[in-house]
C-alpha positions in Angstrom: -0.2 0.0 0.1 1.3 3.6 -0.8 1.2 7.0 1.2 -1.5 7.8 -1.4 -4.2 5.1 -0.7 -3.9 6.0 3.2 -4.3 9.6 2.8 -7.2 8.3 0.7 -8.8 6.1 3.5 -8.6 8.8 6.0 -10.5 11.1 3.8 -12.8 8.8 3.3 -13.6 8.3 6.8 -13.8 12.0 7.6 -9.8 12.8 8.7 -9.3 15.9 6.9 -5.7 14.7 5.8 -3.5 17.4 5.1 0.4 18.3 4.1 2.8 18.6 6.8 6.3 19.2 6.4 7.4 16.2 5.0 4.5 13.8 6.2 0.7 14.8 7.0 -1.8 15.3 10.0 -5.4 14.1 10.4 -7.5 14.0 12.4 -7.1 10.1 14.5 -9.9 8.0 13.3 -8.9 5.9 16.7 -10.2 8.4 19.1 -13.0 11.6 19.5 -9.7 13.9 18.1 -10.7 17.3 17.9 -7.6 18.7 17.0 -5.5 16.7 14.1 -3.8 14.6 16.5 -2.1 11.8 14.1 0.7 12.1 12.2 1.7 10.4 8.8 4.3 9.5 6.9 6.6 7.0 5.0 10.0 5.4 6.6 13.1 4.5 5.0 12.5 1.4 4.0 9.0 2.8 2.3 6.7 1.4 5.5 4.1 3.6 6.0 4.2 5.3 9.8 1.4 6.4 12.0 2.3 8.3 15.3 -1.0 9.5 17.3 0.0 12.5 19.4 -3.0 11.2 22.2 -1.3 8.0 22.5 -3.7 5.4 20.2 -1.5 2.6 19.0 -1.1 1.4 15.3 -3.2 -1.2 15.8 -6.0 1.2 17.0 -5.6 3.3 14.2 -5.5 0.2 11.4 -8.6 -0.7 13.0 -10.5 2.4 12.4 -9.1 2.4 8.8 -10.3 -1.2 8.0 -6.5 -1.8 7.5 -4.2 -4.6 8.5 -0.4 -4.4 9.9 0.7 -6.0 6.5 -1.0 -2.8 4.3 2.1 -0.5 6.1 4.5 -2.7 4.1 5.7 -1.9 0.1 5.3 -5.2 -1.7 9.0 -5.9 -2.3 10.8 -9.4 -1.2 13.7 -7.1 0.4 10.4 -5.4 3.1 9.2 -9.2 3.2 11.4 -10.2 6.7 11.2 -7.0 8.6 7.7 -7.3 8.1 8.0 -10.0 9.9 10.0 -8.6 12.8 8.0 -5.7 13.2 4.9 -7.7 14.1 6.9 -10.2 16.1 7.9 -7.0 18.2 4.7 -5.5 18.1 2.7 -8.6 19.6 5.5 -9.0 22.3 5.4 -5.3 23.3 1.4 -4.9 23.3 -0.2 -7.2 26.3 -3.5 -8.8 26.4 -6.0 -7.4 28.6 -8.4 -9.5 29.9 -11.0 -6.7 29.2 -14.2 -8.0 30.9 -12.2 -8.2 34.2 -10.6 -4.9 33.5 -13.8 -3.1 33.5 -15.2 -5.4 37.0 -12.1 -4.4 38.5 -12.3 -0.9 37.6 -15.6 0.3 37.8 -16.9 2.6 40.3 -20.1 1.3 42.5 -23.4 3.0 42.8 -23.7 5.5 45.8 -19.4 5.9 45.7 -18.2 9.1 46.1 -16.1 9.2 43.5 -18.5 8.4 40.8 -20.6 11.4 42.5 -18.0 13.6 41.8 -17.6 12.7 38.5 -20.8 12.8 37.7 -21.3 16.6 38.9 -18.1 17.6 36.6 -19.8 16.1 33.5 -22.9 17.7 34.0 -24.8 13.9 33.7 -26.3 11.9 36.3 -24.3 9.4 38.3 -26.9 6.5 37.1 -26.4 7.2 33.6 -22.4 6.6 34.6 -22.9 3.5 36.1 -25.3 2.2 33.1 -22.2 2.5 31.0 -19.9 0.7 34.0 -17.2 4.0 34.1 -15.0 3.2 36.3 -11.7 4.7 37.8 -7.6 3.6 36.5 -5.7 4.6 39.3 -2.7 4.2 37.7 -3.5 6.2 34.6 -5.5 8.9 36.8 -8.2 8.6 34.4 -11.5 7.3 34.3 -12.7 4.5 32.2 -15.8 4.1 29.6 -15.8 0.5 27.9 -16.5 0.0 24.7 -18.7 -2.7 23.3 -19.1 -4.3 19.9 -22.9 -4.9 18.7 -23.2 -7.6 20.6 -22.3 -6.0 24.0 -19.2 -7.8 24.2 -16.3 -5.6 25.5 -13.6 -4.6 22.8 -11.7 -1.7 24.1 -11.2 1.0 26.4 -11.6 5.0 25.9 -9.8 6.7 29.0 -10.6 10.5 30.3 -8.6 12.5 32.0 -9.6 15.6 34.5 -7.8 17.9 31.8 -10.3 16.7 29.3 -7.5 14.5 27.2 -8.8 10.8 26.1 -7.3 8.5 24.7 -7.7 4.5 24.3 -6.0 1.5 26.2 -3.7 -0.2 23.8 -4.3 -3.5 22.4 -8.3 -2.6 22.1 -10.6 -1.9 19.4 -13.1 0.8 18.4 -16.3 0.1 19.6 -19.8 1.9 21.2 -21.0 3.3 24.3 -23.6 0.7 25.4 -25.5 1.1 28.9 -25.8 -2.2 30.7 -30.0 -2.4 30.8 -30.2 -1.4 26.3 -32.0 -4.3 25.2 -34.8 -4.5 21.9 -37.9 -2.8 21.9 -39.8 -0.3 20.0 -39.7 3.6 21.2 -36.8 6.0 20.5 -33.2 5.4 20.6 -31.0 8.2 20.6 -27.2 7.9 18.8 -24.6 10.5 20.4 -21.4 11.4 19.8 -18.7 10.1 22.2 -19.6 8.0 25.7 -20.6 11.7 27.8 -23.4 12.3 25.9 -24.4 9.5 26.0 -24.4 10.1 29.4 -26.5 13.2 29.1 -28.9 11.8 26.7 -29.4 8.7 29.4 -29.9 11.4 32.2 -32.6 13.4 30.4 -34.3 9.2 30.5 -33.9 8.4 26.8 -32.5 4.9 25.4 -29.3 5.7 23.8 -26.0 4.6 22.7 -22.7 6.7 21.6 -20.4 6.9 19.1 -16.6 6.8 19.5 -16.6 9.6 17.3 -18.4 11.3 14.1 -17.3 8.5 11.7 -16.4 5.9 14.3 -18.3 2.8 14.7 -20.7 3.1 11.5 -20.8 -0.3 10.8 -21.5 -1.7 14.9 -24.0 1.2 15.2 -25.8 -0.3 12.0 -25.9 -4.1 13.5 -26.9 -2.6 16.6 -29.8 -1.0 15.1 -31.2 -3.3 13.1 -30.8 -5.8 16.4 -32.9 -3.4 18.4 -35.7 -2.3 16.2 -36.1 1.1 17.5 -39.1 2.6 16.5 -37.4 6.1 15.7 -33.9 6.5 15.5 -32.4 9.7 16.0 -29.0 10.9 15.3 -27.3 13.4 17.5 -24.6 15.4 16.2 -22.0 17.3 17.8 -22.5 21.4 16.7 -19.7 21.6 14.0 -19.5 20.8 10.4 -17.8 16.8 11.0 -20.2 16.2 13.5 -23.1 17.3 11.0 -21.4 15.5 8.1 -20.6 12.1 10.0 -24.4 12.4 11.2 -25.5 12.3 7.5 -23.0 10.0 6.5 -24.2 7.7 9.4 -28.0 8.5 8.3 -27.4 7.5 4.6 -26.0 3.7 6.0 -29.3 3.2 8.2 -32.1 4.8 5.8 -32.6 1.2 4.9 -33.4 0.0 9.2 -35.4 2.4 10.3 -38.6 3.8 9.6 -38.6 7.0 11.7 -34.7 8.2 11.2 -33.4 11.6 12.2 -31.1 14.1 12.7 -30.8 17.0 15.2 -28.2 19.4 16.7 -28.3 21.4 19.5 -28.5 25.0 19.8 -26.6 27.3 17.8 -23.6 28.6 20.4 -23.8 25.2 21.7 -20.5 22.6 21.3 -22.7 19.2 21.9 -25.7 17.3 23.6 -23.9 17.8 26.9 -23.5 21.2 26.9 -26.5 21.3 25.6 -28.1 19.4 29.0 -25.3 21.3 31.5 -27.1 24.8 29.9 -30.5 23.7 31.2 -31.7 21.8 28.1 -35.0 19.7 29.1 -36.4 16.3 27.7 -38.9 18.8 26.1 -36.5 20.6 24.0 -35.1 17.6 22.9 -38.4 16.0 21.9 -39.4 19.7 20.1 -35.7 19.8 18.4 -36.9 16.1 17.1 -40.6 17.3 16.1 -38.8 19.8 13.7 -35.9 17.7 12.5 -36.8 16.6 8.6 -36.7 12.8 8.5 -34.8 10.7 6.4 -36.6 8.6 3.8 -35.6 6.8 0.4 -37.6 9.8 -2.0 -35.3 12.2 0.4 -32.2 10.7 1.2 -30.3 12.9 3.8 -31.5 16.0 3.9 -29.3 19.7 4.1 
């Protein structure tokens, strides 16, 4: 694979790659990246190099782009030996983590003062965080948000530090933020961007799930929506251009799988759903925004 192929994949994923010096800078597809933190370049041996300044592992970035480690190497006999050595070193340096046990060890019990404090700092309810299996990693001094696949199996961990910085556990993969009581049932389902927006929706009494970013885990969302069979799905996009474009892209993927599909954004000047709730947004405010939103259908496609 060439650097041009990788840049094309990053563009398709909404990562907005741009040239920077001898390489490229882009939004990292493996975490909720607001400022381009991914550097992309070519090594002396022709290998594509990724470096996420937020700490994402190369495997996580590859998984988000649908690539394998072998795709990073030029197809020449002289490089196949180095490919084997590099893969071996990576497997030795990336220990396997038992994710369910890690989540169980970190999870904060109901009523614990730490859960109350985290909820207060985020402006959401402690119960919403408990339902998302939020925990605390003492070593990293970070809040932990488990990520699951469409069947509810834990596949990765998102960390959130007190300064708001975010990173993912090495060796895991990108997934969805799901409350433990999410079950197939008719009704309304909110699809948010990120775990704290999901917590905000849960705090207001909505059934909700969170995506890892404005473009991430689209396949998992579609699979889960097909399984949950909601009467109405509402994509809640962040109030920025990438959020809106990511929401529209998801709508195009969901349009065949839900009869009533809508997309909303917070009011002007409000960054995301959590900020909307912190500023006093109520369930009625969301209901009004949903009622006012144009529904998607096969005949009209994605609204503009």
